[in-house]
Backbone bond lengths (Angstrom), bond angles and torsions (degrees), N, CA, C in turn:
res aa  C-N    CA-C-N  psi(-1)  N-CA   C-N-CA  omega(-1)  CA-C   N-CA-C  phi
1 M - - - 1.455 - - 1.509 110.17 -
2 N 1.320 117.01 144.15 1.451 121.59 177.60 1.515 109.32 -86.34
3 K 1.325 117.41 101.87 1.458 121.49 -174.56 1.516 111.92 -62.93
4 K 1.318 118.63 -25.99 1.446 121.29 -176.70 1.516 111.76 -61.31
5 K 1.319 117.70 -29.50 1.454 121.31 -178.42 1.521 111.90 -69.44
6 Y 1.315 116.57 -23.12 1.451 119.31 -169.88 1.527 113.10 -109.62
7 L 1.316 117.71 19.45 1.439 120.86 178.22 1.523 110.40 -68.94
8 A 1.320 115.15 156.61 1.458 121.30 -178.38 1.529 111.26 -60.02
9 F 1.327 116.60 -34.32 1.464 120.04 -179.72 1.516 111.33 -60.43
10 D 1.331 117.79 -40.15 1.461 121.45 179.61 1.524 110.78 -66.28
11 A 1.339 116.59 -37.87 1.458 120.27 179.10 1.523 111.28 -65.85
12 I 1.337 116.66 -42.64 1.470 120.36 178.67 1.527 110.43 -66.28
13 C 1.325 117.26 -39.49 1.469 120.59 177.18 1.518 111.38 -61.72
14 F 1.317 117.00 -39.35 1.464 121.18 176.23 1.525 110.41 -60.29
15 S 1.331 117.13 -41.98 1.464 121.07 -179.88 1.524 111.38 -61.00
16 F 1.316 116.56 -48.28 1.464 119.96 -179.37 1.531 111.15 -66.90
17 K 1.319 116.78 -34.89 1.463 120.16 177.47 1.519 111.15 -63.70
18 M 1.340 117.15 -45.49 1.464 121.02 178.67 1.526 111.17 -65.10
19 L 1.321 116.18 -37.59 1.463 120.09 178.84 1.527 110.74 -65.84
20 R 1.316 116.76 -38.50 1.459 120.28 179.43 1.525 111.50 -70.99
21 E 1.326 116.95 -42.18 1.464 120.15 -177.17 1.527 112.65 -71.44
22 H 1.315 117.99 -27.37 1.468 121.68 -177.31 1.530 110.88 -119.34
23 F 1.315 115.36 33.54 1.464 120.28 -174.74 1.531 111.84 -63.14
24 Y 1.317 118.05 -41.01 1.464 121.20 -178.29 1.524 111.02 -64.01
25 F 1.333 116.58 -45.64 1.458 119.78 177.93 1.525 110.84 -64.56
26 F 1.325 116.70 -40.01 1.457 120.40 -179.70 1.531 110.94 -62.43
27 C 1.317 116.92 -41.56 1.477 120.42 178.82 1.522 110.57 -62.80
28 K 1.323 117.42 -41.58 1.465 120.19 178.52 1.525 111.04 -65.58
29 L 1.325 116.61 -41.13 1.461 120.51 -179.12 1.526 110.78 -65.92
30 V 1.330 117.41 -43.92 1.457 121.00 179.70 1.524 110.84 -66.85
31 S 1.342 116.75 -38.82 1.466 120.05 178.52 1.530 110.94 -62.00
32 A 1.329 116.08 -41.95 1.466 119.74 177.40 1.527 110.65 -64.57
33 A 1.341 116.58 -39.71 1.469 120.37 179.06 1.526 110.99 -64.83
34 I 1.337 117.11 -38.75 1.470 120.79 178.84 1.517 111.10 -65.79
35 L 1.321 116.91 -46.07 1.465 120.31 -179.88 1.524 111.37 -60.84
36 L 1.326 117.01 -42.65 1.461 120.44 178.60 1.522 110.95 -66.12
37 F 1.316 116.38 -43.23 1.463 122.07 -179.07 1.525 111.35 -61.75
38 V 1.315 115.75 -53.59 1.468 120.26 -178.83 1.526 110.65 -65.66
39 G 1.322 116.35 -38.73 1.461 120.22 -179.78 1.517 112.45 -60.24
40 I 1.334 116.46 -42.74 1.469 119.93 179.66 1.520 110.75 -65.57
41 I 1.331 117.17 -44.15 1.464 120.45 -178.76 1.532 111.07 -65.57
42 V 1.330 116.77 -43.31 1.470 120.24 178.77 1.525 110.29 -62.48
43 L 1.322 116.58 -40.77 1.462 120.24 179.68 1.529 111.21 -64.18
44 V 1.330 116.44 -42.39 1.463 120.26 179.23 1.528 110.72 -65.32
45 C 1.330 116.44 -45.42 1.465 119.94 179.82 1.526 111.37 -62.59
46 Y 1.311 116.32 -42.69 1.472 119.71 -179.47 1.527 110.94 -67.80
47 T 1.321 117.18 -36.77 1.466 120.26 179.58 1.524 111.50 -66.74
48 K 1.333 116.31 -40.31 1.462 119.91 -176.81 1.523 112.59 -80.17
49 R 1.356 117.74 -29.05 1.461 120.06 -172.08 1.512 113.41 -117.96
50 G 1.326 116.39 -28.29 1.459 120.13 -178.56 1.510 114.82 91.72
51 F 1.353 117.57 0.57 1.462 120.76 178.19 1.533 108.76 -159.63
52 I 1.348 115.73 165.67 1.459 122.98 -179.16 1.525 108.60 -119.51
53 T 1.327 117.17 138.69 1.457 121.78 178.83 1.530 110.62 -121.80
54 Q 1.324 115.90 167.59 1.465 120.62 176.79 1.524 111.48 -65.16
55 N 1.331 116.34 -29.49 1.461 119.70 179.63 1.525 112.22 -63.44
56 D 1.343 116.60 -26.10 1.468 119.53 177.62 1.523 110.60 -62.97
57 F 1.335 116.93 -43.07 1.467 120.76 179.17 1.527 111.22 -72.42
58 K 1.343 116.87 -35.06 1.463 119.35 174.65 1.525 110.14 -62.60
59 A 1.327 115.90 -38.95 1.460 120.21 179.97 1.529 111.09 -64.08
60 I 1.321 117.25 -37.66 1.467 120.79 178.73 1.522 109.95 -63.23
61 T 1.337 116.65 -45.60 1.467 120.85 179.93 1.517 111.22 -62.13
62 I 1.333 116.63 -43.42 1.462 120.87 179.36 1.523 110.84 -63.80
63 A 1.333 116.38 -44.26 1.462 120.54 -178.75 1.530 111.15 -62.93
64 L 1.321 117.44 -41.87 1.463 121.02 179.78 1.526 111.59 -63.70
65 S 1.323 116.78 -49.71 1.467 120.56 -176.75 1.524 111.70 -67.70
66 C 1.330 117.32 -41.75 1.466 120.49 -179.20 1.519 111.35 -67.77
67 F 1.326 116.59 -40.79 1.462 119.27 -177.36 1.519 111.38 -63.73
68 M 1.324 118.11 -36.83 1.459 121.42 -176.56 1.523 112.53 -81.51
69 T 1.338 118.05 -21.31 1.466 120.12 -177.90 1.521 112.60 -106.20
70 E 1.328 117.19 -42.49 1.455 121.34 -174.94 1.522 113.22 -110.23
71 G 1.333 118.12 -4.08 1.450 120.63 -172.82 1.524 109.87 77.91
72 S 1.315 116.24 -156.66 1.465 120.18 -177.70 1.520 113.12 -80.94
73 F 1.348 116.38 -6.70 1.457 119.38 -177.42 1.531 110.42 -75.97
74 G 1.312 116.13 132.66 1.454 120.88 174.88 1.512 115.13 88.62
75 I 1.336 118.35 -9.84 1.463 119.83 -178.47 1.532 110.38 -68.69
76 T 1.310 116.24 -44.46 1.467 120.47 -176.06 1.522 111.29 -59.66
77 E 1.342 117.63 -43.03 1.453 120.77 -179.04 1.514 111.98 -63.50
78 Q 1.342 116.63 -40.27 1.463 119.67 179.88 1.526 111.46 -69.79
79 L 1.329 116.93 -34.92 1.460 119.59 179.47 1.533 111.65 -71.13
80 K 1.330 116.55 -31.61 1.464 119.37 178.35 1.513 111.94 -63.76
81 E 1.330 117.25 -29.53 1.460 120.97 179.65 1.528 112.32 -66.85
82 L 1.348 117.16 -18.74 1.465 121.21 179.45 1.525 112.57 -86.34
83 E 1.331 116.15 2.31 1.469 122.49 178.33 1.525 111.83 59.09
84 L 1.334 115.77 46.05 1.456 121.51 175.79 1.526 109.16 -89.13
85 T 1.320 115.81 164.66 1.462 119.56 177.25 1.529 109.33 -70.28
86 R 1.318 115.83 158.06 1.459 120.60 -178.02 1.532 111.09 -61.01
87 F 1.326 116.65 -36.61 1.460 119.80 -179.92 1.526 110.89 -63.56
88 I 1.325 117.27 -45.10 1.466 121.13 -179.33 1.518 110.37 -64.30
89 V 1.342 116.86 -40.28 1.462 121.03 -179.72 1.526 110.92 -62.33
90 L 1.333 117.09 -36.89 1.463 120.96 179.21 1.523 112.35 -82.47
91 F 1.334 116.52 -33.92 1.471 120.47 -175.59 1.524 111.57 -73.83
92 L 1.318 117.55 -42.72 1.465 121.00 -170.40 1.527 113.54 -61.46
93 P 1.343 120.53 -49.99 1.475 118.76 179.21 1.524 113.08 -61.13
94 S 1.331 117.15 -39.83 1.469 120.19 179.91 1.522 111.10 -64.70
95 F 1.335 116.44 -44.04 1.456 119.97 -179.00 1.526 111.25 -66.43
96 V 1.332 116.84 -40.13 1.469 120.50 178.56 1.519 110.70 -61.42
97 S 1.331 117.63 -45.02 1.468 120.52 -179.26 1.526 111.44 -63.96
98 I 1.326 117.23 -43.02 1.470 120.77 179.61 1.526 110.36 -65.09
99 Y 1.316 116.82 -43.20 1.472 121.00 -177.17 1.526 110.84 -65.53
100 L 1.333 117.32 -40.24 1.460 120.28 -179.34 1.529 111.38 -70.01
101 V 1.325 117.69 -32.88 1.468 120.28 175.43 1.524 110.16 -64.82
102 I 1.338 116.72 -40.80 1.469 120.20 177.54 1.522 110.59 -64.02
103 C 1.337 116.63 -41.05 1.474 120.29 177.34 1.524 110.96 -63.18
104 D 1.328 116.93 -37.44 1.462 120.81 177.76 1.524 110.68 -66.65
105 L 1.325 117.05 -37.17 1.472 121.53 175.21 1.520 110.75 -59.12
106 I 1.320 116.46 -48.05 1.471 120.35 -179.86 1.523 110.98 -63.64
107 G 1.336 116.59 -43.27 1.462 119.88 179.27 1.522 112.79 -63.21
108 S 1.332 117.18 -38.86 1.460 121.19 179.29 1.525 111.28 -65.94
109 A 1.339 115.96 -42.72 1.467 120.03 -179.51 1.531 110.96 -67.18
110 L 1.323 116.96 -42.64 1.470 119.77 -179.63 1.523 111.56 -67.72
111 S 1.327 117.42 -32.63 1.467 119.70 -179.35 1.533 111.08 -64.76
112 I 1.331 116.86 -37.02 1.461 119.92 178.02 1.522 110.56 -67.71
113 R 1.327 117.26 -40.72 1.468 120.49 177.55 1.534 110.66 -63.41
114 L 1.308 116.97 -38.71 1.466 120.35 179.04 1.529 110.63 -66.32
115 Y 1.309 117.13 -39.22 1.467 119.69 178.19 1.523 110.73 -63.80
116 D 1.316 116.92 -38.36 1.471 121.45 179.60 1.525 112.77 -77.99
117 G 1.333 117.35 -1.71 1.461 120.82 178.88 1.514 113.90 77.43
118 K 1.321 117.74 20.37 1.456 121.90 -179.61 1.528 110.83 -90.80
119 L 1.319 115.56 159.40 1.455 120.84 178.82 1.521 110.38 -74.78
120 I 1.320 115.50 149.03 1.463 120.78 175.28 1.522 108.45 -119.80
121 S 1.322 115.89 146.48 1.454 121.41 -177.42 1.521 109.02 -155.48
122 F 1.334 115.60 174.33 1.456 120.01 176.61 1.531 110.44 -62.17
123 K 1.330 116.20 -33.78 1.465 120.01 179.44 1.513 110.71 -62.49
124 E 1.333 116.78 -43.26 1.458 120.25 179.01 1.522 110.92 -66.38
125 A 1.328 116.32 -37.21 1.464 119.80 179.09 1.526 111.40 -65.17
126 V 1.330 116.18 -42.78 1.466 120.40 -179.24 1.530 110.75 -69.89
127 S 1.328 117.03 -34.85 1.470 120.21 -178.37 1.523 112.05 -64.24
128 C 1.342 116.96 -21.16 1.467 120.01 178.65 1.521 111.97 -68.55
129 L 1.322 116.99 -21.32 1.459 120.28 -172.62 1.524 112.65 -65.30
130 R 1.321 118.10 -21.78 1.470 119.52 179.04 1.525 111.69 -68.39
131 K 1.322 117.29 -13.36 1.458 120.75 179.56 1.526 112.15 -96.10
132 I 1.331 116.86 8.78 1.461 120.81 -177.50 1.535 112.62 -57.38
133 P 1.349 120.57 -47.67 1.475 119.12 -177.99 1.524 113.48 -55.70
134 R 1.339 117.19 -48.06 1.463 119.79 -179.32 1.527 111.16 -69.84
135 Y 1.333 116.83 -33.07 1.462 120.11 179.70 1.521 110.68 -66.81
136 F 1.322 116.28 -41.62 1.462 119.68 175.61 1.530 110.35 -66.31
137 G 1.323 116.41 -37.01 1.459 119.68 177.76 1.515 112.06 -61.94
138 I 1.340 116.57 -44.50 1.460 119.56 -179.90 1.520 110.73 -70.11
139 A 1.331 117.91 -33.50 1.463 121.05 177.90 1.526 110.84 -64.77
140 I 1.327 116.60 -41.29 1.464 121.09 179.43 1.522 111.11 -67.24
141 L 1.344 117.02 -47.34 1.457 120.37 -179.74 1.528 111.93 -64.40
142 Y 1.319 116.61 -39.70 1.464 120.78 178.20 1.528 110.49 -62.60
143 S 1.328 116.19 -43.02 1.462 120.53 179.20 1.525 111.14 -65.29
144 L 1.340 117.00 -42.11 1.463 120.69 179.62 1.529 111.41 -65.05
145 A 1.340 116.21 -43.85 1.465 120.02 179.50 1.530 111.38 -63.07
146 M 1.329 115.72 -40.54 1.458 120.03 -179.86 1.530 111.02 -67.38
147 R 1.338 116.52 -44.12 1.472 119.99 -179.45 1.523 111.04 -66.93
148 L 1.325 116.82 -37.83 1.457 120.08 177.37 1.518 110.83 -62.14
149 G 1.332 115.56 -41.73 1.462 119.20 178.16 1.515 112.48 -63.48
150 Y 1.343 117.59 -39.35 1.460 120.82 179.11 1.531 111.45 -71.38
151 Y 1.341 117.28 -31.66 1.455 119.69 177.90 1.524 111.64 -69.45
152 L 1.331 116.26 -36.41 1.460 119.99 178.68 1.527 109.92 -69.79
153 F 1.316 115.52 -64.81 1.457 122.63 174.68 1.523 106.85 -149.52
154 I 1.300 117.22 164.38 1.464 120.67 -178.66 1.522 110.84 -68.97
155 I 1.325 117.02 -42.37 1.467 120.80 -175.30 1.533 112.02 -62.09
156 P 1.348 120.09 -47.03 1.474 118.50 176.45 1.525 112.78 -59.23
157 G 1.338 117.58 -34.28 1.455 120.41 177.98 1.509 112.26 -64.74
158 V 1.329 116.32 -44.34 1.468 120.98 177.30 1.528 110.14 -63.23
159 L 1.329 116.06 -41.32 1.467 120.89 179.59 1.520 110.83 -61.73
160 M 1.340 117.08 -45.74 1.463 121.46 178.14 1.517 111.20 -61.98
161 Q 1.321 116.34 -43.97 1.460 120.95 -176.97 1.522 111.94 -62.26
162 I 1.323 116.75 -37.53 1.465 120.70 -176.86 1.530 111.25 -83.36
163 R 1.335 117.33 -48.74 1.461 120.33 -173.82 1.532 112.32 -68.27
164 L 1.330 117.50 -27.55 1.472 121.06 -179.12 1.523 112.43 -99.96
165 K 1.301 117.21 8.30 1.464 121.66 -173.84 1.525 112.77 -62.08
166 L 1.315 117.70 -32.57 1.468 121.76 -174.25 1.529 113.35 -92.71
167 C 1.327 117.11 8.93 1.473 119.49 -175.01 1.527 112.36 -63.02
168 K 1.334 117.66 -34.11 1.468 119.60 -177.03 1.524 112.06 -67.03
169 Y 1.322 117.70 -26.77 1.458 120.30 -179.00 1.531 111.67 -72.10
170 F 1.309 117.16 -28.17 1.462 119.50 174.40 1.531 110.54 -68.94
171 I 1.341 116.16 -31.58 1.469 119.98 177.57 1.521 110.47 -66.35
172 V 1.326 117.00 -47.57 1.469 120.62 -174.95 1.523 112.53 -81.23
173 D 1.343 117.26 -21.80 1.463 119.79 -175.21 1.524 112.62 -101.98
174 K 1.318 117.27 -48.24 1.462 121.51 -173.23 1.520 113.56 -96.55
175 N 1.334 116.51 -10.03 1.470 120.48 176.71 1.530 111.18 57.72
176 I 1.332 116.36 45.30 1.461 121.38 -179.32 1.525 109.51 -108.32
177 G 1.324 116.75 178.60 1.446 121.83 -177.76 1.514 113.24 -75.48
178 V 1.320 115.33 169.37 1.462 121.66 -176.52 1.525 111.45 -66.29
179 I 1.317 117.15 -49.77 1.468 120.68 -178.10 1.523 111.04 -63.86
180 Q 1.329 116.80 -42.05 1.462 120.48 -179.73 1.524 111.34 -64.38
181 S 1.330 117.17 -35.78 1.466 120.36 179.05 1.527 110.81 -65.53
182 L 1.321 117.33 -36.47 1.470 120.51 175.92 1.528 110.62 -65.15
183 K 1.323 116.57 -42.79 1.465 120.71 178.69 1.526 111.07 -63.42
184 D 1.340 116.56 -44.19 1.463 120.31 -178.64 1.523 111.29 -66.19
185 S 1.330 116.84 -38.53 1.457 119.92 178.01 1.518 110.86 -64.25
186 W 1.327 116.50 -41.58 1.464 120.40 178.15 1.528 110.69 -62.51
187 H 1.329 116.68 -38.59 1.471 120.83 -178.14 1.526 111.75 -72.75
188 I 1.331 116.59 -44.73 1.463 119.63 -172.18 1.533 112.27 -75.17
189 S 1.330 116.86 -24.13 1.465 120.04 -177.49 1.525 112.84 -86.00
190 K 1.324 117.54 -2.22 1.458 120.51 -179.76 1.534 110.41 -62.26
191 G 1.307 115.68 126.62 1.456 120.75 -179.78 1.515 114.23 85.39
192 H 1.329 117.46 2.45 1.474 120.37 -177.79 1.528 111.54 -128.92
193 M 1.319 116.66 24.13 1.466 120.38 -176.32 1.519 112.38 -62.93
194 F 1.330 116.79 -38.57 1.465 119.17 -176.63 1.522 111.07 -65.31
195 D 1.340 117.13 -43.21 1.456 120.26 179.91 1.535 111.31 -63.58
196 I 1.331 116.61 -43.80 1.464 119.83 179.19 1.520 110.44 -64.52
197 F 1.327 116.60 -39.80 1.462 120.84 178.22 1.527 110.76 -62.20
198 M 1.322 117.40 -42.97 1.459 121.18 -178.46 1.529 111.00 -67.46
199 I 1.339 117.14 -38.84 1.465 119.96 176.79 1.521 110.28 -61.71
200 S 1.326 116.70 -42.68 1.463 121.07 179.89 1.525 110.92 -64.34
201 I 1.333 117.19 -42.33 1.464 120.90 -179.79 1.525 110.88 -64.38
202 I 1.332 116.23 -45.96 1.470 119.95 179.63 1.524 110.47 -64.74
203 G 1.338 116.62 -42.92 1.457 119.90 178.80 1.519 112.80 -61.69
204 Q 1.344 116.78 -42.97 1.463 120.56 178.63 1.524 110.89 -66.85
205 S 1.325 117.22 -35.48 1.472 120.57 177.74 1.526 110.69 -65.20
206 I 1.341 116.35 -42.67 1.462 120.21 177.50 1.525 110.66 -62.01
207 L 1.339 116.40 -41.27 1.463 120.68 179.07 1.523 111.22 -64.11
208 T 1.324 117.49 -44.02 1.470 121.07 -179.94 1.525 110.96 -63.23
209 I 1.334 116.33 -45.33 1.467 119.82 179.27 1.523 110.30 -64.21
210 G 1.337 116.66 -41.19 1.461 120.30 179.44 1.516 112.66 -62.17
211 I 1.334 116.88 -41.90 1.461 120.01 179.83 1.529 110.95 -67.72
212 L 1.326 117.39 -37.87 1.464 119.85 176.72 1.521 111.12 -62.83
213 I 1.334 115.96 -41.55 1.468 119.66 176.84 1.526 110.41 -65.27
214 G 1.344 116.06 -42.12 1.462 120.18 178.51 1.513 112.52 -61.52
215 K 1.341 116.84 -42.52 1.460 120.11 178.00 1.525 110.91 -63.18
216 G 1.328 115.83 -40.54 1.466 119.28 178.61 1.527 112.22 -62.15
217 L 1.338 116.26 -42.84 1.466 119.99 177.83 1.529 111.50 -65.78
218 C 1.341 116.00 -38.33 1.465 119.57 179.21 1.525 111.28 -63.39
219 E 1.332 116.86 -42.23 1.462 120.26 178.05 1.520 111.63 -68.67
220 L 1.329 116.28 -32.26 1.468 119.73 -179.88 1.522 111.18 -71.91
221 I 1.324 116.82 -42.37 1.470 120.83 -178.16 1.524 111.31 -78.95
222 A 1.327 116.15 -42.04 1.471 122.71 176.05 1.524 113.02 59.32
223 I 1.316 116.89 32.21 1.474 121.38 172.97 1.515 106.51 -118.16
224 D 1.326 117.23 117.48 1.460 122.19 -166.32 1.528 113.07 -59.28
225 I 1.322 117.77 -47.26 1.467 120.10 -176.57 1.524 110.95 -66.15
226 I 1.338 117.22 -36.42 1.470 120.82 177.06 1.527 109.95 -70.32
227 S 1.322 116.58 -35.14 1.462 120.40 178.28 1.527 110.87 -62.82
228 V 1.335 116.56 -39.37 1.460 120.31 177.23 1.523 110.33 -61.19
229 A 1.342 116.70 -45.64 1.468 120.93 -179.53 1.525 111.36 -63.15
230 I 1.339 116.96 -42.54 1.464 120.79 -179.90 1.528 110.56 -62.64
231 M 1.333 116.21 -48.56 1.461 120.01 -178.10 1.527 111.21 -63.27
232 F 1.332 115.80 -38.16 1.469 119.03 -179.34 1.525 110.38 -68.25
233 Y 1.337 117.36 -43.11 1.463 120.04 178.14 1.526 111.16 -60.34
234 V 1.326 116.38 -43.84 1.463 120.58 -179.01 1.521 111.16 -62.87
235 I 1.335 116.54 -47.68 1.463 120.69 -176.46 1.523 111.41 -65.73
236 L 1.344 117.37 -46.07 1.461 119.41 -178.71 1.527 111.58 -67.72
237 T 1.328 117.59 -33.02 1.470 119.99 175.91 1.521 110.59 -64.16
238 C 1.332 116.34 -45.21 1.462 120.25 179.41 1.526 111.36 -67.01
239 L 1.331 117.01 -37.69 1.467 120.12 177.00 1.524 110.90 -63.15
240 F 1.331 116.60 -40.25 1.470 120.12 179.29 1.525 111.04 -66.19
241 I 1.321 116.90 -41.18 1.467 120.44 178.44 1.525 110.18 -61.26
242 N 1.321 115.86 -44.82 1.460 120.61 -179.97 1.526 111.56 -65.43
243 A 1.343 116.23 -45.13 1.470 120.61 -179.37 1.529 111.06 -65.11
244 S 1.328 117.30 -39.63 1.464 120.88 -179.55 1.522 111.53 -67.99
245 A 1.326 116.83 -37.91 1.461 120.19 179.43 1.534 110.97 -64.36
246 H 1.327 116.03 -46.77 1.466 119.11 177.75 1.535 111.28 -68.17
247 G 1.340 116.60 -35.00 1.453 119.83 176.72 1.521 111.94 -63.59
248 F 1.317 116.45 -40.41 1.470 121.94 176.03 1.526 110.33 -58.81
249 F 1.320 115.90 -47.08 1.461 119.93 -178.19 1.523 111.03 -67.68
250 Y 1.326 116.73 -37.90 1.468 121.45 176.91 1.533 110.90 -59.40
251 C 1.323 116.49 -46.90 1.469 120.63 -179.36 1.528 111.32 -65.08
252 K 1.322 116.74 -37.99 1.457 120.18 178.59 1.532 111.22 -64.82
253 L 1.318 115.95 -41.24 1.465 119.05 179.41 1.518 111.41 -67.17
254 L 1.332 117.08 -37.12 1.463 120.16 176.41 1.526 110.75 -62.14
255 E 1.331 117.34 -42.88 1.453 121.21 178.45 1.527 110.66 -61.76
256 E 1.319 115.15 -40.09 1.468 118.94 179.69 1.529 110.77 -64.11
257 K 1.326 117.04 -45.36 1.464 120.76 -179.45 1.530 111.02 -63.67
258 Q 1.337 116.48 -39.22 1.460 119.76 179.01 1.522 111.55 -65.04
259 K 1.329 117.14 -38.53 1.460 120.33 176.95 1.521 111.10 -64.66
260 Q 1.336 116.22 -39.55 1.460 119.64 178.62 1.528 111.35 -64.22
261 L 1.338 115.92 -40.46 1.458 119.92 178.96 1.522 111.52 -65.64
262 K 1.350 116.32 -39.84 1.467 119.85 177.89 1.522 111.26 -64.66
263 T 1.350 115.61 -39.13 1.464 119.49 179.16 1.525 110.99 -63.41
264 V 1.332 115.59 -45.30 1.465 120.16 178.86 1.523 110.56 -63.28
265 S 1.326 117.25 -40.39 1.461 121.38 179.69 1.519 111.43 -64.44
266 T 1.343 115.93 -41.08 1.467 120.25 178.81 1.522 111.43 -64.09
267 I 1.335 116.04 -41.28 1.462 120.37 179.04 1.526 110.56 -63.04
268 D 1.327 115.92 -43.10 1.466 119.76 179.60 1.528 111.26 -63.20
269 E 1.340 116.62 -40.15 1.455 119.71 179.44 1.519 111.23 -65.72
270 N 1.328 116.16 -41.04 1.472 119.54 178.83 1.524 111.56 -64.55
271 Q 1.327 115.83 -36.99 1.454 118.58 178.62 1.525 111.53 -67.87
272 D 1.324 115.72 -34.71 1.468 119.07 178.16 1.520 112.30 -67.67
273 Q 1.364 116.24 -27.95 1.451 120.21 -176.93 1.528 112.81 -82.86
274 I 1.335 117.31 -13.26 1.467 120.33 179.53 1.526 109.29 -72.38
275 P 1.328 118.37 120.84 1.487 119.64 -178.68 1.524 111.41 -68.67
276 T 1.270 115.54 137.99 1.464 120.22 177.49 1.533 109.34 -82.13
277 P 1.314 117.43 135.30 1.465 119.31 -178.07 1.529 111.79 -66.47
278 I 1.342 115.22 142.93 1.452 120.66 179.65 1.532 109.23 -92.86
279 Q 1.296 114.65 120.73 1.449 119.24 -179.30 1.534 109.60 -81.23
280 E 1.340 115.62 129.58 1.474 120.37 178.89 1.509 110.50 -83.05
281 N 1.279 114.65 139.38 1.444 119.99 177.17 1.546 110.35 -75.66
282 I 1.287 113.97 125.00 1.480 119.15 -179.22 1.517 108.67 -87.52
């Protein structure tokens, strides 16, 4: 195999290329996701309290930025400073995490279609939602396996995080079970840990830089509803870049494995066709 084709740089370039070629569709998809996201939160806040405040939109921006940089830690304390109700403080981080996982599911599925040269549309994006149960299942198991590895020793945690990184793509592409997707990810990533690690590092760096830029724009504009839109656009763009890069690498590894299987099959067929010598009786 030509390792140069599968470097992290090529995967990131593929992501930016797909984003540029389908920028109009991506903007429409993200805009629809923002309207649905904000609409649900506003409806919940209005139902529980009877009115909407500026702090609700500030809370959304804080939850988005904190979840992508610090995880779920520290979000609750920052939201309490906005004097929100206890229900909103507990509901918002959970809803943000669930919504972003669903967005990652859609981005992962669309990235595979883009690699295969297929058309993408709102219909294809919505059709991914039927895989939500298994996608959440694989996300939970992947997180548990990674945390268990880090609790034991640091090295097993890093190994789990890298070798199982592609498990979600088997869910959205091959329509297989959760356990089997973990096994397949472990098998297909053998010998490619460095490339997967580099893609993850570059993707996380892009996300961190994007969030810093988003925070700067939010402070500059200082309009809460616009800040929510800016932060959401930045986060979903970075998530798509990351998902597309890993999707590119996943598809390349599948092609490599298929070529290896064909080679082995051809060798076996040729061996079967070789006539066995007939021993003469002396």
